[in-house]
C-alpha positions in Angstrom: 78.3 -16.4 88.9 81.0 -15.3 86.0 84.5 -14.2 87.2 84.3 -10.8 85.8 81.2 -10.1 88.2 83.4 -10.8 90.9 86.1 -8.8 89.9 87.0 -5.8 91.4 86.9 -2.5 89.7 88.6 0.9 90.4 92.0 -0.6 91.9 94.8 -1.1 89.8 98.0 -2.2 90.2 101.3 -0.9 88.3 105.0 -2.2 88.6 107.6 0.1 87.4 111.4 -1.2 86.8 111.2 -4.2 88.9 114.1 -6.1 87.7 113.4 -9.6 88.8 110.8 -11.7 87.0 109.6 -13.6 89.9 109.1 -10.5 91.9 106.8 -9.2 89.0 105.0 -12.3 88.5 104.3 -12.6 92.6 102.9 -9.2 92.3 100.5 -10.4 89.4 99.7 -13.3 91.5 98.6 -11.4 94.4 96.6 -8.8 92.5 94.6 -11.7 90.9 94.3 -13.4 94.2 92.6 -10.6 95.7 90.3 -10.1 92.8 91.9 -7.1 90.9 91.3 -7.1 87.1 93.9 -4.9 85.7 97.4 -4.8 86.1 100.2 -2.9 84.3 103.7 -3.2 83.7 105.9 -0.2 82.7 108.4 -1.9 80.6 108.2 -3.8 76.9 110.3 -6.7 77.9 108.1 -8.7 81.0 108.0 -12.3 80.2 106.3 -14.2 83.6 108.0 -16.4 85.7 105.7 -19.5 85.4 106.5 -20.5 88.8 105.9 -17.5 90.7 102.8 -16.4 88.6 101.1 -19.7 88.5 99.1 -18.6 85.4 97.6 -15.6 87.2 98.6 -13.0 84.4 96.3 -15.1 82.3 93.3 -14.0 84.5 94.4 -10.3 84.3 93.6 -7.4 81.8 97.6 -6.9 81.5 98.6 -3.7 80.0 102.1 -2.7 79.0 103.8 1.1 78.9 107.0 2.1 77.8 107.4 5.1 80.3 105.7 5.9 83.6 104.5 9.4 82.3 102.5 7.7 79.4 101.2 5.1 81.9 99.9 8.3 84.2 98.4 10.1 81.6 96.3 7.0 80.8 95.5 6.5 84.4 94.5 10.4 84.8 92.3 10.5 81.7 90.3 7.5 82.9 90.0 9.4 86.3 92.2 7.5 88.6 94.4 8.8 91.3 97.8 7.6 91.3 100.0 6.6 94.8 103.3 5.2 94.8 104.7 2.7 97.5 107.5 4.8 99.0 108.7 6.1 102.3 107.3 9.7 103.2 106.7 11.8 106.1 102.9 12.3 105.0 102.5 8.9 103.5 99.0 7.1 103.8 99.1 3.7 105.3 96.9 1.0 103.6 94.1 1.9 106.2 94.2 5.7 105.8 94.6 5.9 101.8 91.2 7.3 100.0 89.5 4.4 98.4 86.2 6.0 97.3 87.7 7.1 94.1 89.7 4.7 91.7 93.0 4.4 92.6 95.9 3.1 91.0 99.2 2.0 93.1 102.5 1.8 91.7 105.5 -0.1 92.9 109.1 0.6 92.1 112.3 -1.5 91.5 114.0 -3.7 94.2 116.9 -1.5 94.8 115.9 2.1 93.9 112.1 2.1 94.4 109.8 4.3 92.3 111.5 6.9 89.9 111.7 10.2 90.5 109.0 11.1 87.7 106.7 8.6 89.4 107.0 10.5 92.8 106.4 13.6 90.8 103.2 12.4 89.1 101.9 11.0 92.1 98.7 12.0 94.3 100.4 10.6 97.4 102.5 7.9 99.0 101.5 4.8 100.7 103.7 3.2 103.1 103.5 0.0 105.2 103.9 1.0 109.1 106.6 -1.4 110.7 107.6 -2.0 114.4 110.5 -4.4 113.9 114.1 -3.8 113.4 113.8 -4.7 109.7 112.2 -1.4 108.1 111.9 -2.5 104.4 109.8 -5.6 102.5 110.6 -7.3 99.2 108.5 -5.3 96.6 106.3 -8.5 96.2 105.5 -8.8 99.7 105.0 -5.1 100.0 102.4 -5.4 97.2 100.7 -8.3 98.7 100.2 -6.5 101.9 99.0 -3.2 100.2 96.9 -4.6 97.5 95.0 -7.3 100.3 94.3 -4.4 102.5 93.1 -1.8 99.7 91.2 -4.5 97.9 89.0 -5.4 101.3 88.5 -1.8 101.6 87.6 -1.2 98.2 85.0 -3.9 97.9 83.1 -1.9 100.4 82.3 0.9 97.8 79.3 0.8 95.7 79.5 -0.2 92.5 83.0 -1.6 93.0 82.4 -4.7 91.9 82.0 -6.3 88.0 83.6 -5.6 84.9 80.9 -4.4 82.6 80.2 -2.9 79.0 83.2 -2.7 76.6 86.1 -3.3 79.1 84.1 -6.8 79.8 83.5 -7.7 75.9 87.1 -6.8 75.0 88.7 -9.0 78.0 86.7 -11.9 77.0 87.7 -11.5 73.3 91.5 -11.1 74.1 91.4 -13.9 76.5 89.8 -16.4 74.2 92.3 -15.3 71.4 95.3 -15.9 73.8 93.9 -19.4 75.0 93.6 -20.5 71.4 97.1 -19.2 70.7 98.6 -20.8 73.7 97.1 -24.4 72.7 99.3 -25.1 69.8 102.3 -23.9 71.8 101.5 -26.7 74.6 100.8 -29.4 72.2 104.0 -28.6 70.4 106.1 -28.7 73.8 104.2 -32.0 74.8 105.0 -34.0 71.3 108.7 -32.5 71.5 109.3 -34.2 75.3 107.4 -37.4 74.3 
């Protein structure tokens, strides 16, 4: 069966102002491992950390945005609800956030979390319940916990599996173009190290 037939539709991950490349790369790796197809990075300077990503970014429909507002507008136009990973008295847990409609989950930077802009644009907040003394997780760990549970729940929604139509065709075209572009660069590196 085609990889794109197994991909989860209607669940998108986004990262805003995550400074450490290995954290962004680990988020992408988790997203891809759990079957997400689409990831959004709100920055124009991201380069994956090869050790953490393990090539996962190659298998994702990876999108870049300069502003959180622009990203949110695109998500809304496509019918997505937006949730931010943050602390709030009225936060959903990964078990209680609604998954019957397409949803996008935004993770913020390591120190400050999500921006005020993101909070203002969000339909809700997702928070991981914790019972230990430590009341916070690394952003990539938090993303893995949230995305794992949401992916499991979203898979139960009718028609949530499989990337179809123009999105499928565009991904295949872009993937082939990227792969052909990578091969000369890999061969050049190999010949220099010989």
